[in-house]
DOBAFI-601852 format. One record per residue (C-alpha): residue number from 1; residue in three letters; x, y, z. Coordinates in nm, 2 decimals, always signed. Layout:
BEGIN
<NUM,'ALA',<X,Y,Z>>,
...
This chain:
BEGIN
<1,'UNK',<+6.75,-8.17,+0.35>>,
<2,'UNK',<+7.05,-8.05,+0.55>>,
<3,'UNK',<+7.41,-8.05,+0.38>>,
<4,'UNK',<+7.69,-8.03,+0.59>>,
<5,'UNK',<+8.07,-7.95,+0.49>>,
<6,'UNK',<+8.06,-8.35,+0.53>>,
<7,'UNK',<+7.77,-8.43,+0.31>>,
<8,'UNK',<+7.39,-8.39,+0.31>>,
<9,'UNK',<+7.25,-8.53,+0.66>>,
<10,'UNK',<+7.10,-8.86,+0.61>>,
<11,'UNK',<+6.97,-8.93,+1.00>>,
<12,'UNK',<+6.64,-8.72,+0.87>>,
<13,'UNK',<+6.57,-8.98,+0.63>>,
<14,'UNK',<+6.56,-9.22,+0.85>>,
<15,'UNK',<+6.29,-9.43,+1.01>>,
<16,'UNK',<+6.56,-9.59,+1.28>>,
<17,'UNK',<+6.61,-9.38,+1.59>>,
<18,'UNK',<+6.95,-9.31,+1.68>>,
<19,'UNK',<+6.93,-9.02,+1.97>>,
<20,'UNK',<+7.03,-8.67,+1.93>>,
<21,'UNK',<+7.33,-8.77,+1.67>>,
<22,'UNK',<+7.33,-8.61,+1.36>>,
<23,'UNK',<+7.42,-8.86,+1.06>>,
<24,'UNK',<+7.59,-8.72,+0.71>>,
<25,'UNK',<+7.73,-8.94,+0.42>>,
<26,'UNK',<+8.03,-8.80,+0.21>>,
<27,'UNK',<+8.10,-8.95,-0.11>>,
<28,'UNK',<+8.45,-8.89,-0.25>>,
<29,'UNK',<+8.36,-8.85,-0.64>>,
<30,'UNK',<+8.08,-8.62,-0.60>>,
<31,'UNK',<+8.38,-8.39,-0.43>>,
<32,'UNK',<+8.66,-8.46,-0.66>>,
<33,'UNK',<+8.49,-8.55,-0.98>>,
<34,'UNK',<+8.60,-8.39,-1.32>>,
<35,'UNK',<+8.41,-8.21,-1.64>>,
<36,'UNK',<+8.44,-8.56,-1.79>>,
<37,'UNK',<+8.40,-8.93,-1.69>>,
<38,'UNK',<+8.79,-9.04,-1.91>>,
<39,'UNK',<+8.60,-9.36,-2.04>>,
<40,'UNK',<+8.61,-9.26,-2.40>>,
<41,'UNK',<+8.99,-9.22,-2.38>>,
<42,'UNK',<+9.10,-9.53,-2.28>>,
<43,'UNK',<+8.91,-9.66,-2.59>>,
<44,'UNK',<+9.12,-9.47,-2.78>>,
<45,'UNK',<+9.43,-9.54,-2.62>>,
<46,'UNK',<+9.66,-9.67,-2.84>>,
<47,'UNK',<+9.97,-9.77,-2.56>>,
<48,'UNK',<+9.97,-9.80,-2.17>>,
<49,'UNK',<+10.11,-9.48,-2.11>>,
<50,'UNK',<+9.76,-9.32,-2.31>>,
<51,'UNK',<+9.56,-9.62,-2.11>>,
<52,'UNK',<+9.71,-9.47,-1.80>>,
<53,'UNK',<+9.66,-9.12,-1.84>>,
<54,'UNK',<+9.30,-9.19,-1.97>>,
<55,'UNK',<+9.24,-9.39,-1.68>>,
<56,'UNK',<+9.37,-9.09,-1.39>>,
<57,'UNK',<+9.09,-8.85,-1.53>>,
<58,'UNK',<+8.82,-9.13,-1.40>>,
<59,'UNK',<+8.75,-8.98,-1.10>>,
<60,'UNK',<+8.35,-9.11,-1.05>>,
<61,'UNK',<+8.40,-9.45,-1.08>>,
<62,'UNK',<+8.60,-9.67,-0.88>>,
<63,'UNK',<+8.77,-9.94,-1.11>>,
<64,'UNK',<+9.00,-10.22,-1.16>>,
<65,'UNK',<+9.20,-10.16,-1.55>>,
<66,'UNK',<+9.42,-10.42,-1.71>>,
<67,'UNK',<+9.57,-10.33,-2.01>>,
<68,'UNK',<+9.84,-10.40,-2.25>>,
<69,'UNK',<+9.93,-10.30,-2.56>>,
<70,'UNK',<+10.06,-10.44,-2.93>>,
<71,'UNK',<+10.42,-10.40,-2.83>>,
<72,'UNK',<+10.40,-10.64,-2.52>>,
<73,'UNK',<+10.42,-10.40,-2.19>>,
<74,'UNK',<+10.15,-10.43,-1.91>>,
<75,'UNK',<+9.95,-10.27,-1.67>>,
<76,'UNK',<+9.69,-10.22,-1.41>>,
<77,'UNK',<+9.60,-9.95,-1.17>>,
<78,'UNK',<+9.27,-9.84,-1.00>>,
<79,'UNK',<+9.04,-9.53,-1.08>>,
<80,'UNK',<+8.79,-9.34,-0.87>>,
<81,'UNK',<+8.83,-9.06,-0.64>>,
<82,'UNK',<+8.97,-9.21,-0.29>>,
<83,'UNK',<+9.02,-8.94,+0.01>>,
<84,'UNK',<+9.36,-8.91,+0.18>>,
<85,'UNK',<+9.17,-9.02,+0.52>>,
<86,'UNK',<+9.35,-8.77,+0.79>>,
<87,'UNK',<+9.15,-9.00,+1.09>>,
<88,'UNK',<+8.96,-9.27,+1.04>>,
<89,'UNK',<+8.97,-9.54,+0.79>>,
<90,'UNK',<+8.59,-9.51,+0.66>>,
<91,'UNK',<+8.46,-9.86,+0.81>>,
<92,'UNK',<+8.30,-9.69,+1.06>>,
<93,'UNK',<+8.12,-9.32,+1.09>>,
<94,'UNK',<+8.38,-9.07,+1.16>>,
<95,'UNK',<+8.27,-8.88,+1.53>>,
<96,'UNK',<+8.29,-8.50,+1.47>>,
<97,'UNK',<+8.44,-8.32,+1.78>>,
<98,'UNK',<+8.62,-8.00,+1.61>>,
<99,'UNK',<+8.60,-7.79,+1.21>>,
<100,'UNK',<+8.93,-7.96,+1.10>>,
<101,'UNK',<+8.84,-8.16,+0.79>>,
<102,'UNK',<+8.93,-8.50,+0.86>>,
<103,'UNK',<+8.99,-8.57,+0.45>>,
<104,'UNK',<+9.31,-8.37,+0.28>>,
<105,'UNK',<+9.18,-8.39,-0.13>>,
<106,'UNK',<+9.17,-8.71,-0.30>>,
<107,'UNK',<+9.49,-8.97,-0.33>>,
<108,'UNK',<+9.67,-8.87,-0.63>>,
<109,'UNK',<+9.58,-9.08,-0.92>>,
<110,'UNK',<+9.94,-9.17,-1.00>>,
<111,'UNK',<+9.93,-9.33,-0.66>>,
<112,'UNK',<+9.60,-9.54,-0.66>>,
<113,'UNK',<+9.71,-9.91,-0.66>>,
<114,'UNK',<+9.87,-10.02,-0.96>>,
<115,'UNK',<+10.16,-10.18,-1.13>>,
<116,'UNK',<+10.36,-10.14,-1.43>>,
<117,'UNK',<+10.55,-10.41,-1.60>>,
<118,'UNK',<+10.60,-10.64,-1.33>>,
<119,'UNK',<+10.84,-10.90,-1.27>>,
<120,'UNK',<+10.67,-11.17,-1.28>>,
<121,'UNK',<+10.48,-11.12,-1.65>>,
<122,'UNK',<+10.14,-11.10,-1.59>>,
<123,'UNK',<+9.94,-10.83,-1.41>>,
<124,'UNK',<+9.56,-10.87,-1.30>>,
<125,'UNK',<+9.28,-10.87,-1.01>>,
<126,'UNK',<+8.97,-11.05,-0.90>>,
<127,'UNK',<+8.90,-10.66,-0.73>>,
<128,'UNK',<+9.06,-10.80,-0.42>>,
<129,'UNK',<+9.25,-10.57,-0.21>>,
<130,'UNK',<+9.51,-10.45,-0.44>>,
<131,'UNK',<+9.67,-10.20,-0.24>>,
<132,'UNK',<+9.99,-10.33,-0.09>>,
<133,'UNK',<+10.11,-10.36,+0.28>>,
<134,'UNK',<+10.36,-10.06,+0.27>>,
<135,'UNK',<+10.06,-9.83,+0.09>>,
<136,'UNK',<+10.13,-9.51,+0.20>>,
<137,'UNK',<+9.73,-9.45,+0.24>>,
<138,'UNK',<+9.43,-9.55,+0.38>>,
<139,'UNK',<+9.27,-9.74,+0.07>>,
<140,'UNK',<+8.95,-9.91,+0.17>>,
<141,'UNK',<+8.78,-10.16,+0.46>>,
<142,'UNK',<+8.59,-10.32,+0.14>>,
<143,'UNK',<+8.70,-10.50,-0.09>>,
<144,'UNK',<+8.61,-10.88,-0.22>>,
<145,'UNK',<+8.80,-11.21,-0.06>>,
<146,'UNK',<+9.10,-11.29,-0.24>>,
<147,'UNK',<+9.00,-11.65,-0.33>>,
<148,'UNK',<+9.06,-11.58,-0.67>>,
<149,'UNK',<+9.33,-11.37,-0.69>>,
<150,'UNK',<+9.56,-11.66,-0.51>>,
<151,'UNK',<+9.38,-11.91,-0.76>>,
<152,'UNK',<+9.50,-11.64,-1.06>>,
<153,'UNK',<+9.84,-11.68,-0.89>>,
<154,'UNK',<+9.90,-12.03,-0.84>>,
<155,'UNK',<+9.82,-12.04,-1.22>>,
<156,'UNK',<+9.99,-11.81,-1.41>>,
<157,'UNK',<+10.33,-11.75,-1.11>>,
<158,'UNK',<+10.47,-12.06,-1.25>>,
<159,'UNK',<+10.44,-12.11,-1.60>>,
<160,'UNK',<+10.48,-11.92,-1.91>>,
<161,'UNK',<+10.12,-11.75,-2.00>>,
<162,'UNK',<+9.96,-11.84,-2.33>>,
<163,'UNK',<+9.63,-11.71,-2.46>>,
<164,'UNK',<+9.51,-12.03,-2.39>>,
<165,'UNK',<+9.60,-12.06,-2.09>>,
<166,'UNK',<+9.43,-11.72,-2.02>>,
<167,'UNK',<+9.08,-11.86,-2.20>>,
<168,'UNK',<+9.09,-12.19,-1.98>>,
<169,'UNK',<+9.15,-12.02,-1.64>>,
<170,'UNK',<+8.78,-11.79,-1.68>>,
<171,'UNK',<+8.68,-12.18,-1.65>>,
<172,'UNK',<+8.85,-12.25,-1.37>>,
<173,'UNK',<+8.65,-12.43,-1.08>>,
<174,'UNK',<+8.89,-12.50,-0.79>>,
<175,'UNK',<+8.78,-12.31,-0.47>>,
<176,'UNK',<+9.06,-12.23,-0.25>>,
<177,'UNK',<+8.80,-12.14,+0.01>>,
<178,'UNK',<+8.71,-12.43,+0.05>>,
<179,'UNK',<+9.05,-12.66,+0.06>>,
<180,'UNK',<+9.13,-12.38,+0.33>>,
<181,'UNK',<+8.79,-12.50,+0.54>>,
<182,'UNK',<+8.68,-12.79,+0.45>>,
<183,'UNK',<+8.96,-13.02,+0.62>>,
<184,'UNK',<+8.82,-12.82,+0.93>>,
<185,'UNK',<+8.48,-12.93,+0.88>>,
<186,'UNK',<+8.60,-13.31,+0.84>>,
<187,'UNK',<+8.81,-13.34,+1.11>>,
<188,'UNK',<+8.52,-13.24,+1.33>>,
<189,'UNK',<+8.29,-13.48,+1.16>>,
<190,'UNK',<+8.52,-13.73,+1.17>>,
<191,'UNK',<+8.54,-13.80,+1.53>>,
<192,'UNK',<+8.17,-13.77,+1.61>>,
<193,'UNK',<+7.99,-14.08,+1.73>>,
<194,'UNK',<+7.72,-13.98,+1.50>>,
<195,'UNK',<+7.75,-14.22,+1.20>>,
<196,'UNK',<+7.54,-13.91,+0.96>>,
<197,'UNK',<+7.85,-13.68,+1.05>>,
<198,'UNK',<+8.10,-13.96,+0.98>>,
<199,'UNK',<+7.89,-14.02,+0.64>>,
<200,'UNK',<+7.98,-13.61,+0.56>>,
<201,'UNK',<+8.34,-13.65,+0.68>>,
<202,'UNK',<+8.38,-13.91,+0.41>>,
<203,'UNK',<+8.17,-13.73,+0.15>>,
<204,'UNK',<+8.40,-13.41,+0.22>>,
<205,'UNK',<+8.70,-13.57,+0.28>>,
<206,'UNK',<+8.70,-13.74,-0.09>>,
<207,'UNK',<+8.65,-13.42,-0.25>>,
<208,'UNK',<+8.93,-13.26,-0.50>>,
<209,'UNK',<+8.80,-12.90,-0.40>>,
<210,'UNK',<+8.64,-12.84,-0.81>>,
<211,'UNK',<+8.28,-12.70,-0.78>>,
<212,'UNK',<+8.18,-12.91,-1.06>>,
<213,'UNK',<+7.81,-12.99,-1.18>>,
<214,'UNK',<+7.81,-13.34,-1.08>>,
<215,'UNK',<+7.97,-13.28,-0.75>>,
<216,'UNK',<+7.74,-13.32,-0.41>>,
<217,'UNK',<+8.07,-13.23,-0.24>>,
<218,'UNK',<+8.02,-12.85,-0.32>>,
<219,'UNK',<+7.67,-12.84,-0.23>>,
<220,'UNK',<+7.74,-12.97,+0.13>>,
<221,'UNK',<+8.01,-12.71,+0.16>>,
<222,'UNK',<+7.85,-12.43,+0.03>>,
<223,'UNK',<+7.51,-12.49,+0.27>>,
<224,'UNK',<+7.77,-12.58,+0.59>>,
<225,'UNK',<+7.92,-12.28,+0.58>>,
<226,'UNK',<+7.65,-12.06,+0.54>>,
<227,'UNK',<+7.45,-12.22,+0.86>>,
<228,'UNK',<+7.81,-12.23,+1.05>>,
<229,'UNK',<+7.83,-11.88,+0.95>>,
<230,'UNK',<+7.46,-11.80,+1.09>>,
<231,'UNK',<+7.55,-12.01,+1.39>>,
<232,'UNK',<+7.86,-11.80,+1.46>>,
<233,'UNK',<+7.71,-11.50,+1.48>>,
<234,'UNK',<+7.33,-11.47,+1.54>>,
<235,'UNK',<+7.35,-11.54,+1.90>>,
<236,'UNK',<+7.58,-11.22,+1.94>>,
<237,'UNK',<+7.40,-10.97,+1.63>>,
<238,'UNK',<+7.05,-11.08,+1.67>>,
<239,'UNK',<+6.85,-11.18,+1.33>>,
<240,'UNK',<+6.84,-10.91,+1.18>>,
<241,'UNK',<+7.17,-10.74,+1.18>>,
<242,'UNK',<+7.30,-11.08,+1.12>>,
<243,'UNK',<+7.09,-11.08,+0.83>>,
<244,'UNK',<+7.23,-10.75,+0.72>>,
<245,'UNK',<+7.58,-10.86,+0.79>>,
<246,'UNK',<+7.58,-11.19,+0.62>>,
<247,'UNK',<+7.42,-11.04,+0.29>>,
<248,'UNK',<+7.75,-10.84,+0.15>>,
<249,'UNK',<+8.02,-11.16,+0.12>>,
<250,'UNK',<+8.29,-10.90,+0.09>>,
<251,'UNK',<+8.25,-10.78,+0.44>>,
<252,'UNK',<+8.29,-11.14,+0.60>>,
<253,'UNK',<+8.37,-11.42,+0.42>>,
<254,'UNK',<+8.69,-11.31,+0.41>>,
<255,'UNK',<+8.73,-11.26,+0.79>>,
<256,'UNK',<+8.56,-11.54,+0.84>>,
<257,'UNK',<+8.74,-11.77,+0.70>>,
<258,'UNK',<+9.02,-11.66,+0.91>>,
<259,'UNK',<+8.86,-11.73,+1.21>>,
<260,'UNK',<+8.77,-12.07,+1.13>>,
<261,'UNK',<+9.15,-12.14,+1.02>>,
<262,'UNK',<+9.27,-12.00,+1.36>>,
<263,'UNK',<+9.04,-12.25,+1.52>>,
<264,'UNK',<+8.94,-12.04,+1.79>>,
<265,'UNK',<+8.75,-11.73,+1.88>>,
<266,'UNK',<+8.49,-11.58,+2.13>>,
<267,'UNK',<+8.22,-11.56,+1.86>>,
<268,'UNK',<+8.22,-11.97,+1.84>>,
<269,'UNK',<+8.03,-11.95,+2.20>>,
<270,'UNK',<+7.64,-11.92,+2.19>>,
<271,'UNK',<+7.61,-11.70,+2.48>>,
<272,'UNK',<+7.23,-11.76,+2.51>>,
<273,'UNK',<+7.37,-12.13,+2.64>>,
<274,'UNK',<+7.54,-12.19,+2.99>>,
<275,'UNK',<+7.87,-12.41,+2.85>>,
<276,'UNK',<+8.09,-12.27,+2.63>>,
<277,'UNK',<+8.05,-12.39,+2.27>>,
<278,'UNK',<+8.36,-12.44,+2.06>>,
<279,'UNK',<+8.42,-12.42,+1.67>>,
<280,'UNK',<+8.42,-12.82,+1.62>>,
<281,'UNK',<+8.10,-12.84,+1.84>>,
<282,'UNK',<+7.95,-12.55,+1.63>>,
<283,'UNK',<+8.09,-12.75,+1.25>>,
<284,'UNK',<+7.88,-13.09,+1.39>>,
<285,'UNK',<+7.57,-12.87,+1.47>>,
<286,'UNK',<+7.61,-12.64,+1.11>>,
<287,'UNK',<+7.67,-12.99,+0.91>>,
<288,'UNK',<+7.34,-13.14,+1.04>>,
<289,'UNK',<+7.14,-12.78,+1.00>>,
<290,'UNK',<+7.30,-12.82,+0.62>>,
<291,'UNK',<+7.17,-13.17,+0.57>>,
<292,'UNK',<+6.81,-13.08,+0.70>>,
<293,'UNK',<+6.78,-12.73,+0.48>>,
<294,'UNK',<+6.90,-12.94,+0.18>>,
<295,'UNK',<+6.65,-13.24,+0.24>>,
<296,'UNK',<+6.42,-13.05,+0.31>>,
<297,'UNK',<+6.44,-12.81,+0.05>>,
<298,'UNK',<+6.58,-13.09,-0.29>>,
<299,'UNK',<+6.42,-13.37,-0.09>>,
<300,'UNK',<+6.62,-13.74,+0.02>>,
<301,'UNK',<+6.78,-13.85,-0.28>>,
<302,'UNK',<+7.07,-13.68,-0.23>>,
<303,'UNK',<+7.14,-13.75,-0.62>>,
<304,'UNK',<+6.91,-13.42,-0.63>>,
<305,'UNK',<+7.21,-13.23,-0.40>>,
<306,'UNK',<+7.42,-13.23,-0.70>>,
<307,'UNK',<+7.59,-12.89,-0.78>>,
<308,'UNK',<+7.47,-12.81,-1.12>>,
<309,'UNK',<+7.11,-12.92,-1.01>>,
<310,'UNK',<+7.09,-12.66,-0.70>>,
<311,'UNK',<+7.28,-12.43,-0.87>>,
<312,'UNK',<+7.15,-12.25,-1.22>>,
<313,'UNK',<+7.17,-11.92,-1.36>>,
<314,'UNK',<+6.84,-11.82,-1.50>>,
<315,'UNK',<+6.84,-11.58,-1.76>>,
<316,'UNK',<+6.51,-11.42,-1.80>>,
<317,'UNK',<+6.33,-11.15,-2.07>>,
<318,'UNK',<+6.12,-10.85,-1.99>>,
<319,'UNK',<+5.77,-11.04,-2.14>>,
<320,'UNK',<+5.72,-11.34,-1.90>>,
<321,'UNK',<+5.98,-11.43,-1.61>>,
<322,'UNK',<+5.83,-11.77,-1.56>>,
<323,'UNK',<+5.57,-12.02,-1.67>>,
<324,'UNK',<+5.58,-12.19,-2.05>>,
<325,'UNK',<+5.53,-11.82,-2.19>>,
<326,'UNK',<+5.86,-11.74,-2.04>>,
<327,'UNK',<+5.99,-12.08,-2.18>>,
<328,'UNK',<+5.86,-11.95,-2.54>>,
<329,'UNK',<+6.01,-11.65,-2.49>>,
<330,'UNK',<+6.34,-11.74,-2.44>>,
<331,'UNK',<+6.43,-11.82,-2.06>>,
<332,'UNK',<+6.64,-12.03,-1.98>>,
<333,'UNK',<+6.77,-12.21,-1.69>>,
<334,'UNK',<+7.18,-12.30,-1.74>>,
<335,'UNK',<+7.32,-12.59,-1.45>>,
<336,'UNK',<+7.64,-12.45,-1.34>>,
<337,'UNK',<+7.96,-12.50,-1.21>>,
<338,'UNK',<+8.17,-12.28,-1.01>>,
<339,'UNK',<+8.08,-12.06,-0.71>>,
<340,'UNK',<+8.13,-11.76,-0.53>>,
<341,'UNK',<+8.48,-11.86,-0.46>>,
<342,'UNK',<+8.65,-11.98,-0.84>>,
<343,'UNK',<+8.77,-11.82,-1.12>>,
<344,'UNK',<+8.42,-11.96,-1.28>>,
<345,'UNK',<+8.22,-11.73,-1.10>>,
<346,'UNK',<+7.86,-11.85,-0.98>>,
<347,'UNK',<+7.77,-11.63,-0.69>>,
<348,'UNK',<+7.48,-11.63,-0.55>>,
<349,'UNK',<+7.30,-11.40,-0.27>>,
<350,'UNK',<+7.38,-11.54,+0.10>>,
<351,'UNK',<+7.01,-11.60,+0.12>>,
<352,'UNK',<+6.86,-11.72,-0.14>>,
<353,'UNK',<+7.07,-12.02,-0.20>>,
<354,'UNK',<+7.16,-12.12,-0.51>>,
<355,'UNK',<+7.04,-11.94,-0.74>>,
<356,'UNK',<+7.35,-11.80,-0.92>>,
<357,'UNK',<+7.30,-11.41,-0.97>>,
<358,'UNK',<+7.66,-11.28,-1.05>>,
<359,'UNK',<+7.91,-11.41,-1.32>>,
<360,'UNK',<+8.13,-11.29,-1.60>>,
<361,'UNK',<+7.92,-11.08,-1.87>>,
<362,'UNK',<+8.19,-11.14,-2.11>>,
<363,'UNK',<+8.45,-11.45,-2.19>>,
<364,'UNK',<+8.73,-11.29,-2.38>>,
<365,'UNK',<+9.10,-11.33,-2.44>>,
<366,'UNK',<+9.31,-11.13,-2.71>>,
<367,'UNK',<+9.62,-11.22,-2.84>>,
<368,'UNK',<+9.81,-10.84,-2.98>>,
<369,'UNK',<+10.01,-11.00,-3.23>>,
<370,'UNK',<+9.70,-11.09,-3.47>>,
<371,'UNK',<+9.41,-10.88,-3.48>>,
<372,'UNK',<+9.21,-11.19,-3.55>>,
<373,'UNK',<+9.29,-11.39,-3.28>>,
<374,'UNK',<+9.03,-11.21,-3.06>>,
<375,'UNK',<+8.81,-11.52,-2.86>>,
<376,'UNK',<+8.49,-11.41,-2.65>>,
<377,'UNK',<+8.17,-11.55,-2.55>>,
<378,'UNK',<+7.89,-11.38,-2.43>>,
<379,'UNK',<+7.63,-11.50,-2.18>>,
<380,'UNK',<+7.31,-11.50,-2.41>>,
<381,'UNK',<+7.34,-11.39,-2.77>>,
<382,'UNK',<+7.45,-11.04,-2.96>>,
<383,'UNK',<+7.08,-10.96,-2.96>>,
<384,'UNK',<+6.81,-10.89,-2.76>>,
<385,'UNK',<+6.52,-10.91,-2.93>>,
<386,'UNK',<+6.24,-11.21,-2.82>>,
<387,'UNK',<+6.22,-11.46,-3.08>>,
<388,'UNK',<+6.51,-11.37,-3.28>>,
<389,'UNK',<+6.75,-11.68,-3.39>>,
<390,'UNK',<+7.05,-11.50,-3.15>>,
<391,'UNK',<+6.90,-11.45,-2.82>>,
<392,'UNK',<+7.06,-11.70,-2.66>>,
<393,'UNK',<+7.27,-11.86,-2.94>>,
<394,'UNK',<+7.59,-11.81,-2.72>>,
<395,'UNK',<+7.49,-11.96,-2.42>>,
<396,'UNK',<+7.67,-12.32,-2.51>>,
<397,'UNK',<+7.94,-12.17,-2.58>>,
<398,'UNK',<+7.99,-11.94,-2.28>>,
<399,'UNK',<+7.94,-12.23,-2.07>>,
<400,'UNK',<+8.17,-12.45,-2.23>>,
<401,'UNK',<+8.59,-12.39,-2.18>>,
<402,'UNK',<+8.62,-12.64,-2.51>>,
<403,'UNK',<+8.43,-12.41,-2.70>>,
<404,'UNK',<+8.66,-12.16,-2.91>>,
<405,'UNK',<+8.46,-11.89,-3.08>>,
<406,'UNK',<+8.68,-11.60,-3.28>>,
<407,'UNK',<+8.49,-11.27,-3.35>>,
<408,'UNK',<+8.65,-11.07,-3.66>>,
<409,'UNK',<+8.86,-10.73,-3.55>>,
<410,'UNK',<+9.06,-10.65,-3.84>>,
<411,'UNK',<+8.89,-10.53,-4.18>>,
<412,'UNK',<+8.94,-10.84,-4.38>>,
<413,'UNK',<+8.75,-11.04,-4.16>>,
<414,'UNK',<+8.48,-10.84,-4.09>>,
<415,'UNK',<+8.43,-10.81,-4.50>>,
<416,'UNK',<+8.48,-11.19,-4.55>>,
<417,'UNK',<+8.17,-11.24,-4.33>>,
<418,'UNK',<+7.99,-10.99,-4.42>>,
<419,'UNK',<+7.58,-11.10,-4.46>>,
<420,'UNK',<+7.48,-10.77,-4.56>>,
<421,'UNK',<+7.53,-10.41,-4.53>>,
<422,'UNK',<+7.35,-10.10,-4.39>>,
<423,'UNK',<+7.46,-9.74,-4.52>>,
<424,'UNK',<+7.32,-9.48,-4.30>>,
<425,'UNK',<+7.33,-9.11,-4.44>>,
<426,'UNK',<+7.22,-8.81,-4.39>>,
<427,'UNK',<+7.05,-8.55,-4.61>>,
<428,'UNK',<+7.30,-8.27,-4.54>>,
């Protein structure tokens, strides 16, 4: 492998021909990492000052940390080593024409995106673009769509936030992406002479934009959006590049949503035809294509299109992933409300709808005034052993917002619920 001052050469390793160009990849964390991860120091922090100092040492991984302490202070800060870019923004390969470095070291750790004790009284992140518009550095072009953060802001900006509010928010199913785009779909379908499209307009027009298990509109919106995105980009990019582009929601979804809301874009014309297509025409075609795929996949009975029937989370063990043996060893299919755009996350890969593969690995709230008021639940159980009673015993609680289970954190609470004790000793 060849090595340059801007990282290892990767064009030598690819089967794709890129001519005589030499392509290298540069990773800031590899250049600026320290001697330790820093995560252990975060676990020992007793104040937000301690936590922020510890976060500043985390250079290898880029994470969004939200912290609070028992004095009532709160903060948010991003970790990692992001370069100060003198030229380029990292979105496309930087053409090297001279020996001058296009990086000037990492962004100072205490200047990474974040905030301390904001006046609004809360802080949070949904992995969206956290750098403000006046941020002095190029930070990133790769962030989660802001729909979930916008929903957090709606819930918390207008009221005093309690621990119960935080718990309920983790089960919130309002889809702001759908609220932005669905009216445009309805308008395009409603003016059509096609009764099938008029039926779709009526179905989506009555929707409250909550991605509930019983919702047909959620399934229709999700599939129509998939078809519309495919039709928008495939004629220009080709099938292979479109598949690669749409496989990453961070890259295209929010930008695509802005295009649809704007109503016009050169991308909406199908360059393979002589006619000039517009967005309403594409939406009508996408709606019909959505119905065709849903019918072919789930049948003509639309009750089988309900979101909770098609959108499921699959829990599997190491012994067998499917079949009777799989079910006997603890495998479960759990109907899911929510979607990739809601606070109750149920994100599926674009090319394998609607198999949920990204969701909350822990739902948790903590009242920092009371060490025994820590409410949490796992998707599964606290034991990973096949056939164990606690393998999947938290799944039902994890899926149901009404369930309120407190974990024991104080020594007194732990001792009161002790079933057995194991003591480990050393001969030395």
